[in-house]
PDB file as gemmi writes it, atoms N, CA and C in Angstrom:
CRYST1    1.000    1.000    1.000  90.00  90.00  90.00 P 1                      
ATOM      1  N   UNK A   1      42.395 105.659  46.482  1.00  0.00           N  
ATOM      2  CA  UNK A   1      43.013 105.724  45.090  1.00  0.00           C  
ATOM      3  C   UNK A   1      42.758 103.984  44.534  1.00  0.00           C  
ATOM      4  N   UNK A   2      43.341 103.351  45.827  1.00  0.00           N  
ATOM      5  CA  UNK A   2      43.450 101.791  45.081  1.00  0.00           C  
ATOM      6  C   UNK A   2      41.678 101.339  45.196  1.00  0.00           C  
ATOM      7  N   UNK A   3      40.678 102.008  46.066  1.00  0.00           N  
ATOM      8  CA  UNK A   3      39.502 101.858  45.984  1.00  0.00           C  
ATOM      9  C   UNK A   3      38.731 101.951  44.521  1.00  0.00           C  
ATOM     10  N   UNK A   4      39.109 103.320  44.124  1.00  0.00           N  
ATOM     11  CA  UNK A   4      38.555 103.960  42.972  1.00  0.00           C  
ATOM     12  C   UNK A   4      39.115 102.866  41.750  1.00  0.00           C  
ATOM     13  N   UNK A   5      40.270 102.483  41.764  1.00  0.00           N  
ATOM     14  CA  UNK A   5      40.693 101.431  40.817  1.00  0.00           C  
ATOM     15  C   UNK A   5      39.847 100.275  40.630  1.00  0.00           C  
ATOM     16  N   UNK A   6      39.595  99.751  42.140  1.00  0.00           N  
ATOM     17  CA  UNK A   6      38.899  98.211  42.041  1.00  0.00           C  
ATOM     18  C   UNK A   6      37.405  98.669  41.696  1.00  0.00           C  
ATOM     19  N   UNK A   7      37.115  99.691  42.060  1.00  0.00           N  
ATOM     20  CA  UNK A   7      35.407 100.122  41.520  1.00  0.00           C  
ATOM     21  C   UNK A   7      35.294 100.257  40.212  1.00  0.00           C  
ATOM     22  N   UNK A   8      36.401 101.045  39.158  1.00  0.00           N  
ATOM     23  CA  UNK A   8      36.417 100.987  37.861  1.00  0.00           C  
ATOM     24  C   UNK A   8      36.751  99.463  37.372  1.00  0.00           C  
ATOM     25  N   UNK A   9      37.625  98.877  37.828  1.00  0.00           N  
ATOM     26  CA  UNK A   9      37.625  97.452  37.410  1.00  0.00           C  
ATOM     27  C   UNK A   9      36.363  96.527  37.492  1.00  0.00           C  
ATOM     28  N   UNK A  10      35.725  96.861  38.493  1.00  0.00           N  
ATOM     29  CA  UNK A  10      34.452  95.958  38.959  1.00  0.00           C  
ATOM     30  C   UNK A  10      33.501  96.604  37.863  1.00  0.00           C  
ATOM     31  N   UNK A  11      33.335  97.948  37.388  1.00  0.00           N  
ATOM     32  CA  UNK A  11      32.446  98.258  36.339  1.00  0.00           C  
ATOM     33  C   UNK A  11      32.546  97.929  35.110  1.00  0.00           C  
ATOM     34  N   UNK A  12      33.801  97.922  34.778  1.00  0.00           N  
ATOM     35  CA  UNK A  12      33.884  97.441  33.126  1.00  0.00           C  
ATOM     36  C   UNK A  12      34.321  95.881  32.979  1.00  0.00           C  
ATOM     37  N   UNK A  13      34.210  95.047  34.081  1.00  0.00           N  
ATOM     38  CA  UNK A  13      34.860  93.742  34.218  1.00  0.00           C  
ATOM     39  C   UNK A  13      33.523  92.993  33.411  1.00  0.00           C  
ATOM     40  N   UNK A  14      32.266  93.428  33.614  1.00  0.00           N  
ATOM     41  CA  UNK A  14      31.087  92.896  32.982  1.00  0.00           C  
ATOM     42  C   UNK A  14      30.956  93.389  31.444  1.00  0.00           C  
ATOM     43  N   UNK A  15      31.476  94.283  31.073  1.00  0.00           N  
ATOM     44  CA  UNK A  15      31.210  94.888  29.874  1.00  0.00           C  
ATOM     45  C   UNK A  15      32.039  94.270  28.564  1.00  0.00           C  
ATOM     46  N   UNK A  16      31.395  94.092  27.494  1.00  0.00           N  
ATOM     47  CA  UNK A  16      32.039  93.757  26.382  1.00  0.00           C  
ATOM     48  C   UNK A  16      32.782  94.768  25.664  1.00  0.00           C  
ATOM     49  N   UNK A  17      34.115  95.364  25.858  1.00  0.00           N  
ATOM     50  CA  UNK A  17      34.542  96.442  25.659  1.00  0.00           C  
ATOM     51  C   UNK A  17      35.413  96.012  24.426  1.00  0.00           C  
ATOM     52  N   UNK A  18      35.280  96.366  23.150  1.00  0.00           N  
ATOM     53  CA  UNK A  18      36.325  96.100  21.933  1.00  0.00           C  
ATOM     54  C   UNK A  18      37.645  96.665  22.116  1.00  0.00           C  
ATOM     55  N   UNK A  19      38.558  95.791  21.763  1.00  0.00           N  
ATOM     56  CA  UNK A  19      39.905  96.180  21.705  1.00  0.00           C  
ATOM     57  C   UNK A  19      39.760  97.576  20.759  1.00  0.00           C  
ATOM     58  N   UNK A  20      40.452  98.472  21.319  1.00  0.00           N  
ATOM     59  CA  UNK A  20      40.624  99.823  20.726  1.00  0.00           C  
ATOM     60  C   UNK A  20      41.365  99.743  19.414  1.00  0.00           C  
ATOM     61  N   UNK A  21      42.370  99.247  19.196  1.00  0.00           N  
ATOM     62  CA  UNK A  21      42.922  99.249  17.682  1.00  0.00           C  
ATOM     63  C   UNK A  21      42.263  98.615  16.720  1.00  0.00           C  
ATOM     64  N   UNK A  22      41.287  97.316  16.826  1.00  0.00           N  
ATOM     65  CA  UNK A  22      40.304  96.942  16.199  1.00  0.00           C  
ATOM     66  C   UNK A  22      39.227  97.631  15.791  1.00  0.00           C  
ATOM     67  N   UNK A  23      38.820  98.738  16.620  1.00  0.00           N  
ATOM     68  CA  UNK A  23      37.578  99.532  16.334  1.00  0.00           C  
ATOM     69  C   UNK A  23      37.932 100.590  15.243  1.00  0.00           C  
ATOM     70  N   UNK A  24      36.888 100.784  14.474  1.00  0.00           N  
ATOM     71  CA  UNK A  24      37.163 101.612  13.421  1.00  0.00           C  
ATOM     72  C   UNK A  24      37.240 103.243  13.969  1.00  0.00           C  
ATOM     73  N   UNK A  25      36.495 103.157  14.897  1.00  0.00           N  
ATOM     74  CA  UNK A  25      36.642 104.744  15.552  1.00  0.00           C  
ATOM     75  C   UNK A  25      38.180 105.129  15.889  1.00  0.00           C  
ATOM     76  N   UNK A  26      38.869 104.056  16.199  1.00  0.00           N  
ATOM     77  CA  UNK A  26      40.431 104.421  16.636  1.00  0.00           C  
ATOM     78  C   UNK A  26      40.821 104.865  15.341  1.00  0.00           C  
ATOM     79  N   UNK A  27      40.710 103.914  14.335  1.00  0.00           N  
ATOM     80  CA  UNK A  27      41.225 104.665  13.148  1.00  0.00           C  
ATOM     81  C   UNK A  27      41.064 105.956  12.605  1.00  0.00           C  
ATOM     82  N   UNK A  28      39.746 106.320  12.514  1.00  0.00           N  
ATOM     83  CA  UNK A  28      39.057 107.642  12.200  1.00  0.00           C  
ATOM     84  C   UNK A  28      39.853 108.747  13.164  1.00  0.00           C  
ATOM     85  N   UNK A  29      40.163 108.534  14.454  1.00  0.00           N  
ATOM     86  CA  UNK A  29      40.875 109.573  15.128  1.00  0.00           C  
ATOM     87  C   UNK A  29      42.040 110.150  14.665  1.00  0.00           C  
ATOM     88  N   UNK A  30      42.709 109.098  13.859  1.00  0.00           N  
ATOM     89  CA  UNK A  30      43.930 109.683  13.222  1.00  0.00           C  
ATOM     90  C   UNK A  30      44.024 109.670  12.010  1.00  0.00           C  
ATOM     91  N   UNK A  31      42.848 110.426  11.379  1.00  0.00           N  
ATOM     92  CA  UNK A  31      43.004 110.564   9.975  1.00  0.00           C  
ATOM     93  C   UNK A  31      43.563 111.928   9.540  1.00  0.00           C  
ATOM     94  N   UNK A  32      43.531 112.972  10.506  1.00  0.00           N  
ATOM     95  CA  UNK A  32      44.474 114.091  10.229  1.00  0.00           C  
ATOM     96  C   UNK A  32      45.391 114.405  10.993  1.00  0.00           C  
ATOM     97  N   UNK A  33      45.723 113.418  11.836  1.00  0.00           N  
ATOM     98  CA  UNK A  33      47.026 113.664  12.748  1.00  0.00           C  
ATOM     99  C   UNK A  33      47.492 112.392  13.265  1.00  0.00           C  
ATOM    100  N   UNK A  34      48.710 112.460  13.123  1.00  0.00           N  
ATOM    101  CA  UNK A  34      49.486 111.159  12.941  1.00  0.00           C  
ATOM    102  C   UNK A  34      49.523 110.758  14.458  1.00  0.00           C  
ATOM    103  N   UNK A  35      49.798 109.398  14.423  1.00  0.00           N  
ATOM    104  CA  UNK A  35      50.168 108.682  15.801  1.00  0.00           C  
ATOM    105  C   UNK A  35      51.551 108.685  16.097  1.00  0.00           C  
ATOM    106  N   UNK A  36      51.750 108.867  17.321  1.00  0.00           N  
ATOM    107  CA  UNK A  36      53.215 108.831  17.894  1.00  0.00           C  
ATOM    108  C   UNK A  36      53.685 107.446  17.729  1.00  0.00           C  
ATOM    109  N   UNK A  37      55.263 107.180  17.540  1.00  0.00           N  
ATOM    110  CA  UNK A  37      55.925 106.247  17.363  1.00  0.00           C  
ATOM    111  C   UNK A  37      55.433 105.121  18.544  1.00  0.00           C  
ATOM    112  N   UNK A  38      55.523 105.704  19.855  1.00  0.00           N  
ATOM    113  CA  UNK A  38      54.803 104.779  20.889  1.00  0.00           C  
ATOM    114  C   UNK A  38      53.561 104.233  20.733  1.00  0.00           C  
ATOM    115  N   UNK A  39      52.652 105.038  20.328  1.00  0.00           N  
ATOM    116  CA  UNK A  39      51.327 104.862  20.044  1.00  0.00           C  
ATOM    117  C   UNK A  39      51.238 103.698  18.885  1.00  0.00           C  
ATOM    118  N   UNK A  40      52.207 103.684  17.708  1.00  0.00           N  
ATOM    119  CA  UNK A  40      52.078 102.821  16.714  1.00  0.00           C  
ATOM    120  C   UNK A  40      52.602 101.365  17.479  1.00  0.00           C  
ATOM    121  N   UNK A  41      53.748 101.458  18.161  1.00  0.00           N  
ATOM    122  CA  UNK A  41      54.489 100.058  18.755  1.00  0.00           C  
ATOM    123  C   UNK A  41      53.375  99.605  19.632  1.00  0.00           C  
ATOM    124  N   UNK A  42      52.827 100.363  20.572  1.00  0.00           N  
ATOM    125  CA  UNK A  42      51.933  99.650  21.233  1.00  0.00           C  
ATOM    126  C   UNK A  42      50.766  99.021  20.580  1.00  0.00           C  
ATOM    127  N   UNK A  43      50.079  99.811  19.604  1.00  0.00           N  
ATOM    128  CA  UNK A  43      48.634  99.081  18.946  1.00  0.00           C  
ATOM    129  C   UNK A  43      49.598  98.129  18.117  1.00  0.00           C  
ATOM    130  N   UNK A  44      50.680  97.942  17.698  1.00  0.00           N  
ATOM    131  CA  UNK A  44      51.205  96.525  16.913  1.00  0.00           C  
ATOM    132  C   UNK A  44      51.381  95.603  17.942  1.00  0.00           C  
ATOM    133  N   UNK A  45      51.641  95.792  19.196  1.00  0.00           N  
ATOM    134  CA  UNK A  45      51.816  94.710  20.405  1.00  0.00           C  
ATOM    135  C   UNK A  45      50.391  94.301  20.659  1.00  0.00           C  
ATOM    136  N   UNK A  46      49.579  95.180  20.754  1.00  0.00           N  
ATOM    137  CA  UNK A  46      48.268  94.817  21.201  1.00  0.00           C  
ATOM    138  C   UNK A  46      47.671  93.820  19.969  1.00  0.00           C  
ATOM    139  N   UNK A  47      47.860  94.175  18.453  1.00  0.00           N  
ATOM    140  CA  UNK A  47      47.292  93.411  17.470  1.00  0.00           C  
ATOM    141  C   UNK A  47      48.279  92.117  17.551  1.00  0.00           C  
ATOM    142  N   UNK A  48      49.396  92.072  17.776  1.00  0.00           N  
ATOM    143  CA  UNK A  48      49.997  90.804  17.637  1.00  0.00           C  
ATOM    144  C   UNK A  48      49.579  89.856  19.173  1.00  0.00           C  
ATOM    145  N   UNK A  49      48.999  90.275  20.115  1.00  0.00           N  
ATOM    146  CA  UNK A  49      48.805  89.624  21.389  1.00  0.00           C  
ATOM    147  C   UNK A  49      47.225  89.035  21.111  1.00  0.00           C  
ATOM    148  N   UNK A  50      46.494  89.802  20.296  1.00  0.00           N  
ATOM    149  CA  UNK A  50      45.121  89.379  19.870  1.00  0.00           C  
ATOM    150  C   UNK A  50      45.358  88.168  18.959  1.00  0.00           C  
ATOM    151  N   UNK A  51      46.168  88.334  18.230  1.00  0.00           N  
ATOM    152  CA  UNK A  51      46.310  87.166  17.117  1.00  0.00           C  
ATOM    153  C   UNK A  51      46.818  86.065  17.800  1.00  0.00           C  
ATOM    154  N   UNK A  52      47.973  86.122  18.789  1.00  0.00           N  
ATOM    155  CA  UNK A  52      48.132  84.951  19.647  1.00  0.00           C  
ATOM    156  C   UNK A  52      47.070  84.616  20.372  1.00  0.00           C  
ATOM    157  N   UNK A  53      46.093  85.227  20.809  1.00  0.00           N  
ATOM    158  CA  UNK A  53      44.928  85.100  21.789  1.00  0.00           C  
ATOM    159  C   UNK A  53      44.123  83.924  20.697  1.00  0.00           C  
ATOM    160  N   UNK A  54      44.023  84.517  19.713  1.00  0.00           N  
ATOM    161  CA  UNK A  54      42.969  83.633  18.669  1.00  0.00           C  
ATOM    162  C   UNK A  54      43.856  82.258  18.368  1.00  0.00           C  
ATOM    163  N   UNK A  55      44.906  82.293  18.091  1.00  0.00           N  
ATOM    164  CA  UNK A  55      45.592  81.157  17.764  1.00  0.00           C  
ATOM    165  C   UNK A  55      45.681  80.095  18.970  1.00  0.00           C  
ATOM    166  N   UNK A  56      45.520  80.712  20.321  1.00  0.00           N  
ATOM    167  CA  UNK A  56      45.647  79.709  21.645  1.00  0.00           C  
ATOM    168  C   UNK A  56      43.928  79.208  21.768  1.00  0.00           C  
ATOM    169  N   UNK A  57      43.018  80.215  21.347  1.00  0.00           N  
ATOM    170  CA  UNK A  57      42.016  79.638  21.400  1.00  0.00           C  
ATOM    171  C   UNK A  57      41.566  78.517  20.567  1.00  0.00           C  
ATOM    172  N   UNK A  58      41.834  78.736  19.449  1.00  0.00           N  
ATOM    173  CA  UNK A  58      41.638  77.778  18.343  1.00  0.00           C  
ATOM    174  C   UNK A  58      42.510  76.344  18.898  1.00  0.00           C  
ATOM    175  N   UNK A  59      43.739  76.449  19.233  1.00  0.00           N  
ATOM    176  CA  UNK A  59      44.612  75.146  19.940  1.00  0.00           C  
ATOM    177  C   UNK A  59      43.576  74.510  20.882  1.00  0.00           C  
ATOM    178  N   UNK A  60      43.096  75.326  21.736  1.00  0.00           N  
ATOM    179  CA  UNK A  60      42.334  75.007  23.061  1.00  0.00           C  
ATOM    180  C   UNK A  60      41.210  74.163  22.568  1.00  0.00           C  
ATOM    181  N   UNK A  61      40.524  74.580  21.539  1.00  0.00           N  
ATOM    182  CA  UNK A  61      39.466  73.861  21.133  1.00  0.00           C  
ATOM    183  C   UNK A  61      39.545  72.686  20.223  1.00  0.00           C  
ATOM    184  N   UNK A  62      40.647  72.732  19.419  1.00  0.00           N  
ATOM    185  CA  UNK A  62      41.201  71.436  18.979  1.00  0.00           C  
ATOM    186  C   UNK A  62      41.415  70.404  20.055  1.00  0.00           C  
ATOM    187  N   UNK A  63      42.299  70.819  21.159  1.00  0.00           N  
ATOM    188  CA  UNK A  63      42.541  69.783  22.078  1.00  0.00           C  
ATOM    189  C   UNK A  63      41.442  69.344  22.788  1.00  0.00           C  
ATOM    190  N   UNK A  64      40.600  70.153  23.088  1.00  0.00           N  
ATOM    191  CA  UNK A  64      39.139  69.592  23.611  1.00  0.00           C  
ATOM    192  C   UNK A  64      38.489  68.725  22.848  1.00  0.00           C  
ATOM    193  N   UNK A  65      38.290  68.699  21.577  1.00  0.00           N  
ATOM    194  CA  UNK A  65      38.036  67.973  20.688  1.00  0.00           C  
ATOM    195  C   UNK A  65      38.706  66.687  20.566  1.00  0.00           C  
ATOM    196  N   UNK A  66      40.044  66.737  20.805  1.00  0.00           N  
ATOM    197  CA  UNK A  66      40.991  65.406  20.786  1.00  0.00           C  
ATOM    198  C   UNK A  66      40.723  64.699  22.192  1.00  0.00           C  
ATOM    199  N   UNK A  67      40.493  65.320  23.235  1.00  0.00           N  
ATOM    200  CA  UNK A  67      40.461  64.824  24.589  1.00  0.00           C  
ATOM    201  C   UNK A  67      39.067  64.158  24.481  1.00  0.00           C  
ATOM    202  N   UNK A  68      37.941  64.754  23.751  1.00  0.00           N  
ATOM    203  CA  UNK A  68      36.604  64.206  23.868  1.00  0.00           C  
ATOM    204  C   UNK A  68      36.629  62.814  23.008  1.00  0.00           C  
ATOM    205  N   UNK A  69      37.203  62.861  21.866  1.00  0.00           N  
ATOM    206  CA  UNK A  69      37.641  61.742  20.896  1.00  0.00           C  
ATOM    207  C   UNK A  69      38.496  60.526  21.857  1.00  0.00           C  
ATOM    208  N   UNK A  70      39.345  61.004  22.521  1.00  0.00           N  
ATOM    209  CA  UNK A  70      40.127  59.897  23.232  1.00  0.00           C  
ATOM    210  C   UNK A  70      39.144  59.343  24.396  1.00  0.00           C  
ATOM    211  N   UNK A  71      38.456  60.110  25.112  1.00  0.00           N  
ATOM    212  CA  UNK A  71      37.404  59.674  25.887  1.00  0.00           C  
ATOM    213  C   UNK A  71      36.467  58.656  25.311  1.00  0.00           C  
ATOM    214  N   UNK A  72      36.067  59.021  24.018  1.00  0.00           N  
ATOM    215  CA  UNK A  72      35.165  58.197  23.577  1.00  0.00           C  
ATOM    216  C   UNK A  72      35.816  56.943  23.296  1.00  0.00           C  
ATOM    217  N   UNK A  73      36.911  56.710  22.928  1.00  0.00           N  
ATOM    218  CA  UNK A  73      37.750  55.815  22.280  1.00  0.00           C  
ATOM    219  C   UNK A  73      38.134  54.722  23.805  1.00  0.00           C  
ATOM    220  N   UNK A  74      38.313  55.414  24.946  1.00  0.00           N  
ATOM    221  CA  UNK A  74      38.565  54.747  26.321  1.00  0.00           C  
ATOM    222  C   UNK A  74      37.246  54.082  26.561  1.00  0.00           C  
ATOM    223  N   UNK A  75      36.051  54.856  26.254  1.00  0.00           N  
ATOM    224  CA  UNK A  75      34.608  54.342  26.878  1.00  0.00           C  
ATOM    225  C   UNK A  75      34.522  52.902  26.034  1.00  0.00           C  
ATOM    226  N   UNK A  76      34.565  52.997  24.720  1.00  0.00           N  
ATOM    227  CA  UNK A  76      34.241  51.981  23.588  1.00  0.00           C  
ATOM    228  C   UNK A  76      35.336  50.561  23.950  1.00  0.00           C  
ATOM    229  N   UNK A  77      36.552  51.160  23.915  1.00  0.00           N  
ATOM    230  CA  UNK A  77      37.474  49.834  24.095  1.00  0.00           C  
ATOM    231  C   UNK A  77      37.413  49.280  25.647  1.00  0.00           C  
ATOM    232  N   UNK A  78      37.084  50.060  26.631  1.00  0.00           N  
ATOM    233  CA  UNK A  78      37.005  49.408  27.751  1.00  0.00           C  
ATOM    234  C   UNK A  78      35.769  48.579  27.952  1.00  0.00           C  
ATOM    235  N   UNK A  79      34.721  48.764  27.292  1.00  0.00           N  
ATOM    236  CA  UNK A  79      33.543  47.838  27.354  1.00  0.00           C  
ATOM    237  C   UNK A  79      34.235  46.730  26.478  1.00  0.00           C  
ATOM    238  N   UNK A  80      34.896  46.546  25.390  1.00  0.00           N  
ATOM    239  CA  UNK A  80      35.478  45.617  24.883  1.00  0.00           C  
ATOM    240  C   UNK A  80      36.152  44.701  25.752  1.00  0.00           C  
ATOM    241  N   UNK A  81      37.230  45.398  26.618  1.00  0.00           N  
ATOM    242  CA  UNK A  81      38.195  44.770  27.483  1.00  0.00           C  
ATOM    243  C   UNK A  81      37.442  44.018  28.596  1.00  0.00           C  
ATOM    244  N   UNK A  82      36.330  44.638  28.936  1.00  0.00           N  
ATOM    245  CA  UNK A  82      35.453  43.886  30.058  1.00  0.00           C  
ATOM    246  C   UNK A  82      34.623  42.556  29.374  1.00  0.00           C  
ATOM    247  N   UNK A  83      34.560  42.599  28.001  1.00  0.00           N  
ATOM    248  CA  UNK A  83      33.919  41.425  27.779  1.00  0.00           C  
ATOM    249  C   UNK A  83      34.417  40.411  27.680  1.00  0.00           C  
ATOM    250  N   UNK A  84      35.573  40.407  26.844  1.00  0.00           N  
ATOM    251  CA  UNK A  84      36.831  39.324  26.913  1.00  0.00           C  
ATOM    252  C   UNK A  84      38.283  39.923  26.935  1.00  0.00           C  
ATOM    253  N   UNK A  85      39.044  38.959  26.689  1.00  0.00           N  
ATOM    254  CA  UNK A  85      40.548  39.362  26.638  1.00  0.00           C  
ATOM    255  C   UNK A  85      40.767  40.112  25.247  1.00  0.00           C  
ATOM    256  N   UNK A  86      41.175  41.378  24.976  1.00  0.00           N  
ATOM    257  CA  UNK A  86      41.312  41.775  23.716  1.00  0.00           C  
ATOM    258  C   UNK A  86      42.650  42.684  23.958  1.00  0.00           C  
ATOM    259  N   UNK A  87      43.688  42.208  23.577  1.00  0.00           N  
ATOM    260  CA  UNK A  87      44.872  43.062  23.879  1.00  0.00           C  
ATOM    261  C   UNK A  87      44.937  44.284  22.910  1.00  0.00           C  
ATOM    262  N   UNK A  88      44.230  44.075  21.822  1.00  0.00           N  
ATOM    263  CA  UNK A  88      44.459  45.672  21.082  1.00  0.00           C  
ATOM    264  C   UNK A  88      43.611  46.611  21.709  1.00  0.00           C  
ATOM    265  N   UNK A  89      42.548  46.386  22.220  1.00  0.00           N  
ATOM    266  CA  UNK A  89      41.403  47.267  22.721  1.00  0.00           C  
ATOM    267  C   UNK A  89      42.054  47.718  24.201  1.00  0.00           C  
ATOM    268  N   UNK A  90      43.001  46.852  24.853  1.00  0.00           N  
ATOM    269  CA  UNK A  90      43.687  47.285  26.154  1.00  0.00           C  
ATOM    270  C   UNK A  90      44.675  48.190  25.782  1.00  0.00           C  
ATOM    271  N   UNK A  91      45.320  48.041  24.680  1.00  0.00           N  
ATOM    272  CA  UNK A  91      46.235  48.792  24.119  1.00  0.00           C  
ATOM    273  C   UNK A  91      45.831  50.543  23.831  1.00  0.00           C  
ATOM    274  N   UNK A  92      44.771  50.375  23.051  1.00  0.00           N  
ATOM    275  CA  UNK A  92      44.025  51.610  22.776  1.00  0.00           C  
ATOM    276  C   UNK A  92      43.863  52.398  24.011  1.00  0.00           C  
ATOM    277  N   UNK A  93      43.162  51.465  25.084  1.00  0.00           N  
ATOM    278  CA  UNK A  93      42.647  52.204  26.061  1.00  0.00           C  
ATOM    279  C   UNK A  93      43.971  53.017  26.968  1.00  0.00           C  
ATOM    280  N   UNK A  94      45.059  52.021  27.206  1.00  0.00           N  
ATOM    281  CA  UNK A  94      46.152  52.681  27.798  1.00  0.00           C  
ATOM    282  C   UNK A  94      46.863  53.833  26.961  1.00  0.00           C  
ATOM    283  N   UNK A  95      46.934  53.931  25.695  1.00  0.00           N  
ATOM    284  CA  UNK A  95      47.378  54.861  25.026  1.00  0.00           C  
ATOM    285  C   UNK A  95      46.675  56.047  24.964  1.00  0.00           C  
ATOM    286  N   UNK A  96      45.002  55.876  25.058  1.00  0.00           N  
ATOM    287  CA  UNK A  96      44.415  57.061  25.184  1.00  0.00           C  
ATOM    288  C   UNK A  96      44.381  57.813  26.291  1.00  0.00           C  
ATOM    289  N   UNK A  97      44.597  56.856  27.709  1.00  0.00           N  
ATOM    290  CA  UNK A  97      44.822  57.295  29.005  1.00  0.00           C  
ATOM    291  C   UNK A  97      46.012  58.291  28.955  1.00  0.00           C  
ATOM    292  N   UNK A  98      47.227  57.983  28.216  1.00  0.00           N  
ATOM    293  CA  UNK A  98      48.401  58.541  28.376  1.00  0.00           C  
ATOM    294  C   UNK A  98      48.568  59.911  27.824  1.00  0.00           C  
ATOM    295  N   UNK A  99      47.492  60.067  26.352  1.00  0.00           N  
ATOM    296  CA  UNK A  99      47.538  61.054  25.629  1.00  0.00           C  
ATOM    297  C   UNK A  99      46.648  61.931  26.412  1.00  0.00           C  
ATOM    298  N   UNK A 100      45.512  61.572  27.046  1.00  0.00           N  
ATOM    299  CA  UNK A 100      44.787  62.518  28.168  1.00  0.00           C  
ATOM    300  C   UNK A 100      45.613  63.413  28.815  1.00  0.00           C  
ATOM    301  N   UNK A 101      46.584  62.627  29.697  1.00  0.00           N  
ATOM    302  CA  UNK A 101      47.197  63.080  30.722  1.00  0.00           C  
ATOM    303  C   UNK A 101      48.282  64.067  30.138  1.00  0.00           C  
ATOM    304  N   UNK A 102      48.701  63.839  29.141  1.00  0.00           N  
ATOM    305  CA  UNK A 102      49.524  64.683  28.348  1.00  0.00           C  
ATOM    306  C   UNK A 102      48.871  65.848  28.064  1.00  0.00           C  
ATOM    307  N   UNK A 103      47.660  66.042  27.575  1.00  0.00           N  
ATOM    308  CA  UNK A 103      47.081  67.170  27.297  1.00  0.00           C  
ATOM    309  C   UNK A 103      46.975  67.813  28.531  1.00  0.00           C  
TER     310      UNK A 103                                                      
END                                                                             
């Protein structure tokens, strides 16, 4: 039984299967019959999780952009500090490094 489950997981892992509650066919199934309360609750939970996933994905993209900007600031200001004594550039480098470690 465990082998069958693993084979099934392996078979569908490479496929792009739409989330059922977002598929129009799902809604067409229930035009004549009602969904059970349990189905409605589970569908609501899935939709909330999908929304949360979207929000997290957006936050991750924003963090990657911020990290890239901070890395650019470090590179630019590190060059300035190597050329001469520039306290402002050193401060920017330290602060950028600290923020990257927090991310």
